[in-house]
N, C-alpha and C positions, 0 to 999 in steps of 0.2 A: 156220516157221523156228525159233521158240523151242523147240518140241518136238524138232525135228531136232538142235539144239545140245545139248539135254539128253541125248538118246539117244547122241550121239557121245561125250559125256563119260564114258560107261560103258566105252568101248572105247579111249580115248586116255589116255596117262599123266597127263593133267591130271584129277584127281578133283574131287569136289564139295567137298573140304576144303581146296582150294588157297588160298582167301581167308583161311580161319582160320589156316592155317600161316603165311601171309605176315604176319599180325598178330603171331603169337607169336615170330617170329624173323627176319623178312624183312630189316630194315635191317642187322642184325649180319651175316647171311650175305652180303648184297651188299657190305658194307664189306670183309669178309675176301677176297672174290673180286676186288674191284676193285684191291687192291694188286698182286696177282700179274698181273692182266690188263694193268695199265699197263706193266709191264716187258716182258711177253711181246709186247704190242702194238708196243712200240718195236723189239724184236728181230725180230719177224716182218715188220713193215713194211720194215725195212732189208733183211732177207733176200729178201723178195719183190721189192723194187726192184732189188736186185743181180741176182737171177735173171732178172727181166724185161729189164734192160739187157743182160745177157749174151746172152739169147736174141735180142734185137733186133740186137745187134752181129753175132752169128754169122749170122743170117738175111740181113742186108744184105751181108755180106762174101762169103757162099757162093752165094747165089741159091737158088731153090726146089728144084732137083734135088739139089744137094749138101746143102742143109739137110734134105731128107728123109732122106738117108743119115745125117747127123748125128743126127737124131731117132731113127732105128732103132738106131744105136750106143748112144745115151744110154738108150734103152728097154731094150736088152739088158743094159747095165750095171746099171741100176736093178732090173731083174727078178732078176738074180743076187744083188744085194745084199739085196733083199727076201726072197729064198729063204734066203740064207745067214744073215741076221739075223732071220728071221721069228719073231715072238713075243718076241724078246729085250727090245727097248726097253720094250714095254708091261708085260712081267713085272717087269723091274727097277724101273720106275716104281711099280707097285702095291706091291711088297713093301718097297721102300725108304721110300715115304711112310707105310706102315702101321707100320713098326718102327724107324725110325732114332732116335726119341726113347725108346721103351720097351725096345728090345732091340738095342743097337748091335752086339753080338757076332754076332747072326744076320744083320744087314745086312752085316757084314764077310764072312761066309760066302757070302751071296748075291752080293756083288760079285765075290768070288773065283771062284765057280762060273761065272757068266756071262761073266767076262772070259776064262776058259779056253775056254769054248764058242765065243765069237765069234772069238777068235784062230784056233782050229783051223778053224772054218768059213770064215773069210776066206781062209786059206791054201788050203783045199780048193777053193773056188769060183774063186779067182784061177788056180790051177793048171789047173782044168778048162777055163776059158775059153782059156788059152794052148794047151792040148792040142787042143781041138776047134775052134779058130778056123778052120782051112782048111775043115772040113766045114760049119760054120755059114755062112761067107761064100759058099761055092759052092752048097751044096744048099738052104739056107734063104733067103738073100737073093738068090741067083741071080747074084752077081757076086763076083769074087775081088779086086777092087781095094780093098776095105775091110779086107782081111786085116791089114795093118800097124796100122791104127787100132784094130781089135779087140784086138790084142795089147797095144797101149799102154793101152787102157782097162782091161785086166786088173789093172793096179796100183791103179787106183781102187777096184776091188772089195774089195781087202784093207783099205784105209783106211776106206772107208765102212761095211763090215761091222763092224769093230771100233768105229767111232764111234757106231753105233746103241746099243750098250751104254752108252757114256759119256753120251750125251745123255739116255737114259732115266734114268740115275742122277741127273743134275743136275736133271731135272724132279721126280724123287721127293724130292730134298732141298729142293725148292721154291726153288732158287737161280736165280730168274728174272732177277735183276739181272745175274748172271754170264753167263747165256745171252744176254742183250741185248748185253753187251760183246763176246762172241764173234761174235755176228751182225753187229755193226757192222764189226768188223775183216774178217771173211770176206767180207761183201757189198761192201766197198770194194775188196778184192783181185780178186774174180772177174771183174767186167766189164773191168777194166783188163787183166788177163791174157788174157781172151778177145779183146779188141780187138788187142792187140799180136801175140799168137801166131797168130791167124787171118789177120791181114793179112800176116804173114811166111810162114806155112806152110799156109794154107788149111785144109782139113778136118783134116789132121794136127795143126795148131796148135790148132784148136778142142778136139780130144780131149785134147791135152797140157794145155790150160788147165783142163779138168775134173780131170785127175789132180793137178795142182799145188794146186788149190783144195781137193780132198779131203784132201791131205796137211797143208795148213795147218789145216784144220778139226780134224783128229784131234789135232794138236799142241796147239792151244789148249784143246780139251776135256780132254786128258790132264793138262795143268798145272792146270786148274781143278778137276777132280774130286779130285786129290790135296789141294788146298787145302781143299775142302769137307769131306773126310774128317778132316783134322787139326782143323778147327774143331769137329767133333762127336765127337772122340775115337773115331773108327771106324777100325779097322785091317783092310783087305782081307786075307783069309787064304785059303790053299789047303788048310788042314787041316779035317777034319770036313765035307767037301763032301757026303758021302753023307747027312748029316742034312737037306739041303735038296732031296733028290730028290722029295719030296712036292710042293713048290712047283713044281718043274720038270714033273712028270708031270701035275698037275691043272690047271695054268694055262699054262705055256709051250708044252707040246706042242700042245694044240688051237689056241692063238694062232698058233703057228708054221705049223700046217697051213692055217689060214685065209690067212695071208700067202703061203705057197707056192702054194696053189691059185689065189688071186686074181692073183698076179703072173705065173704061167705062163699064165693065161688072157689077160691083157693082152698078153703077148708073142706068143702064138699069134694073137690077133686082129690085131695090127700086122703080123705076118708074112703073114697072109692077105691084107691090103690090099696089101702090097709085091709079092706074086706076081701081082697083077692088072695089066693093061696100064696103063702110066703110074703104077705103084704108088708109087714113091718121091716123085713129084710130088704124088700124092694124100695121102700121109702127111705131106709138108711142109705142105700146106694144113691138114690136121687138127691138126698140131702148133701152127701159128699160132693157129687158132681155139680150141684147147685152152687157150690163155692166158686166154681169157675165163672158162672154167670155173675156172681157178685163182684168178682175181680174186674170183669169187663165194664160193668156199669159204674165202677168206683170213680174213675176220672171224670166222666161227664156229670156225675152227681155232685162232685165238688164244685164245678163251675155253675151248675144249675142252682145251687143253694145261694150263690152270690148274685146270679143274674136276675132272679125273680124280684127281690126288693129294688134292685137297680132299675129294672124295666117299669115296675109299678111307680117309682118315683118320677121317672121320665114321663109317664102317662099322666100323673097328677099335675105336673107343671106344663102339660100340653106340648111336651117335647116329643120328638120322634123316637120310638123304641125299635124301629125296623133294623137299624144298623147293628146294635148289640145283639138283637135277636138272630141276625144272620151269622154273626161271629160265633155265637153260642152253638148254633146248629151245625156250622162247619166243623168246629172243634169236636163236637159230640160224634158226628159221623166218622171223622178221621181217627179219633182216639179209640172209639169202640171197635172199629174194623181192625186196626193195628193190634190192639190187645187180644181180640178174638183169634186172630191168626197166630199170634205168639203162643196162646194157650192151646191151640190145636196142635202145635208142635211139641210143647213141653207139658201139656196136660197129663199124660200118663205118668210122668215122674212126680208131678205135684200130688196126684191122688195116692201115690204110695206112702206119702207122709201120714195119711189117715190110718194106715195099718194094712195088714196083709189081706183083710177081708174086702178091701176096696180096690177095684181095678178099672182100667179105662174100658168103657163100653161105648163104642161109637154111636150106637143107636140112642144113647142117653146124652152123652156129652156134646155131640155135634149139633143136634137140635137146640140144646140149651145155649150154646154159643151163638147160634143164629138168632135165637129169641132175645138174647142179651143185647145184640146190636140193634135189633128192632125196638126193644124196650128203651134203650138209651136215646135213640132218635125220637121216639114218641114223647119222652119226657121233655125234650127240648121243644118239640112242636107244640106241646100243650101250654107253654107259656103264653102264646098268643091268645088262647082261650081264657086263661086266667086274667091277663092284663085287660083284655077287652070285655071282661065280665059276661062271658057266654058259657057259664058253668053248666047249664042244662044241655048244651051240646056235648060236653064231656060226659055227663051222666048217661046220655043215650049211647055214646060210643062205648063207654065202660060196660053198659048192660050187654051189648053185643059181644064184647070181649069175654064177659063172664059166661054167657051161654056157650060160646065156642070152647072155652076152657073145660067146662064141666061136660059138655056133650062129647067132645073129642076124647076126653079121658075115659068116659063110660063106654064109648064105642070101641076103643082099642085096648082097654084094660086087660081083657082076657088073654091078649097076646104078649103081655109083659108090662107090669105095672109102672116101673120106672121109665121105660121107653115111651109108654103111652102118655104119661104126664109131661115128659119133655116135648113130645110132638104136639101136645095140646097147647103148651105155652108158645111154641113157635107159630102155630096156626093163628092163635088169638092175637099175638102181637103183630103178625104180618098184616092182617085185616085192619087192625087199629091204626097202624102207622100210615096206611094209605088214606084212611078217612081223616086222620089228624092233619096230614099233609094238605089235603084239600081245604079243610077248615082254616088252617094257618094262612094259606094263600089268600083266601077271602078276607080274613081279618086284618092281615098286614097291608094288602094292596088295595082293597076296596072297602074301607071302613065307612066312608060317607054313604056309599050306595046301600050298604047293609043297614045302617041306621035309618035311612029313609024308607027302605023296604019294610023293615020290621017295626019301625017306630019305637025303637028302644035306645036308651042311652048307652054309650060305650064306657061309662065310668061307673 
């Protein structure tokens, strides 16, 4: 076993120098990360609780069939937002965190460029949903009765697309305390709106609550980002935007393609389940069980939000990001495994909260818990790709992930829609985690060799 552990260290991002690095800078790195993690933890816990309460309220008010339709509407909305804002948030975070202290003028141009892009993109995709709603409702979902709800959801697409840029900038500014305040306000409003409007207007009310919550979130972020810019003497400008096309082309475009491909694949996989017998009911079951997956990735996502701007800043000052990268990866693996095991034990009791229509189905819940662990680890590994500016690698891996998700769902859907979708997620994330682990090993331990081989800059 000792020889096996030694051989694995040659292929995993934890190298043989990890202990030496920990001695040279570990406490300081951990101290810097812990400050941001505390505020992000508060904000994310509040957000997740608000989302969980909203989901439980809607599921109990609507029942399994209507909740399945709600899940499909919500999935369509999020898919369009993810396509419309693909790559924007992560790009703004990276460049804002790298340059807000050293080059405020460039950050002003970056903010101006991406604000224009997200505004135009939000208008485009909101209009597209309004125009194609009859076709989507009838020919994709197989029912015309959700037509009005899809039109109502189109308003959310506009707000959420523009908000992705604002949240990315706040993370880049490391304004984690501000994000926590926004999360508390938004998470307090969402379940209350969901309860009142769903009880009054059923499915239409649930969708209206989503729209109002997205509008409130955009307003709070807009006010906050203006305040953060004033504190740093940064003036968002729309002049000289062509100077930043390099940042857009080398980072934002491949990041956008990754988001677009992945979210289209998720939407197609959901649509495949919906088209099977009892499809909406199966999707409702999957949506409830998917809450367990969200709980697993919760803790790692908190740390990941803090780690990315920290790693990018270390890279911009030519410092080593290997040590905080390893800390983040270790925490992600340990936290996700521990949480997944706990949910395996207590998951049946948690699902009962959603109502009597929802029960523990091992063929759905267990693959989703495994997929969640693999997803959390993959999210930590992808930081090496983001910091080293190898976004086309991520796009290629994400394309394979998407093919596996849709293909596995289509292959297994006839045997049970929810179980097929859960197994597809598990398969796709397993393959992606292996490939991302190999990529991270190369980028963390052999950056100079890679730069010479491909003749590409690492910044």
